[in-house]
Legacy VTK file of the C-alpha trace (Angstrom):
# vtk DataFile Version 3.0
C-alpha trace
ASCII
DATASET POLYDATA
POINTS 85 float
65.006 -63.926 -72.206
67.190 -66.667 -73.622
68.476 -64.540 -76.396
69.179 -61.525 -73.869
71.665 -63.896 -72.076
73.061 -65.061 -75.279
74.082 -61.664 -76.452
75.110 -60.754 -72.647
77.447 -63.794 -73.285
78.746 -62.532 -76.347
79.558 -59.336 -74.893
81.305 -60.885 -71.803
84.067 -62.563 -74.238
84.365 -59.535 -76.065
84.722 -57.144 -72.936
88.128 -57.008 -71.501
87.209 -55.422 -68.254
86.475 -57.190 -65.178
82.892 -55.990 -64.873
81.104 -58.375 -67.302
77.408 -57.511 -68.315
75.934 -60.922 -67.363
77.065 -60.161 -63.754
75.156 -57.069 -63.858
71.964 -58.558 -65.293
72.120 -61.437 -62.519
72.366 -58.945 -59.892
69.833 -56.646 -61.267
67.356 -59.822 -61.440
67.959 -60.949 -57.932
67.598 -57.306 -56.879
64.182 -57.064 -58.331
63.424 -60.434 -56.479
64.313 -58.984 -53.141
62.522 -55.861 -53.766
59.269 -57.493 -54.251
59.538 -60.034 -51.401
57.085 -59.571 -48.710
58.464 -60.998 -45.322
54.826 -60.693 -43.526
53.255 -62.571 -46.388
56.147 -65.392 -45.942
55.787 -65.299 -42.148
52.029 -66.166 -42.569
52.887 -69.144 -44.374
54.122 -70.786 -41.477
56.940 -73.376 -41.456
55.117 -75.933 -43.713
56.688 -74.555 -47.015
60.139 -74.511 -45.404
59.468 -78.155 -44.413
58.259 -79.413 -47.628
61.141 -77.591 -49.293
63.773 -79.297 -46.828
62.388 -82.908 -47.284
62.212 -82.278 -51.219
66.056 -81.508 -51.090
66.753 -84.513 -48.721
65.052 -86.842 -50.981
66.686 -85.358 -54.233
70.144 -85.665 -52.277
69.655 -89.226 -51.395
68.574 -90.090 -54.817
71.709 -88.523 -56.205
73.903 -90.390 -53.972
72.190 -93.952 -54.812
72.629 -93.612 -58.382
76.331 -94.290 -58.347
75.786 -97.085 -55.888
73.209 -98.753 -58.150
75.534 -98.331 -60.856
78.431 -100.009 -59.345
76.022 -102.864 -58.575
75.034 -103.215 -62.012
78.659 -103.349 -63.417
79.550 -105.598 -60.493
76.782 -108.064 -61.224
77.435 -108.071 -65.225
80.845 -107.850 -65.912
80.213 -107.944 -69.639
78.019 -104.776 -69.379
79.149 -102.251 -72.147
77.612 -98.766 -71.195
76.357 -96.951 -74.094
78.245 -93.847 -75.301
LINES 1 86
85 0 1 2 3 4 5 6 7 8 9 10 11 12 13 14 15 16 17 18 19 20 21 22 23 24 25 26 27 28 29 30 31 32 33 34 35 36 37 38 39 40 41 42 43 44 45 46 47 48 49 50 51 52 53 54 55 56 57 58 59 60 61 62 63 64 65 66 67 68 69 70 71 72 73 74 75 76 77 78 79 80 81 82 83 84
């Protein structure tokens, strides 16, 4: 699969037209996902998967927002801190 996207990336740079091949591959992939989605089955699952996904996204967002604060605290408490390159 990765080789396919690499080839599409090469074609994108060699194709001067506005319709790039990778965009078509992206659209076809999501069309396939959409055609296989069964909304009745999703409805039977209830709200629990939605709640778990939302809580997970909130936790990830909070961790992401906390990282710069932790780094700033580390730098302020240790002025000789030299981060690795």
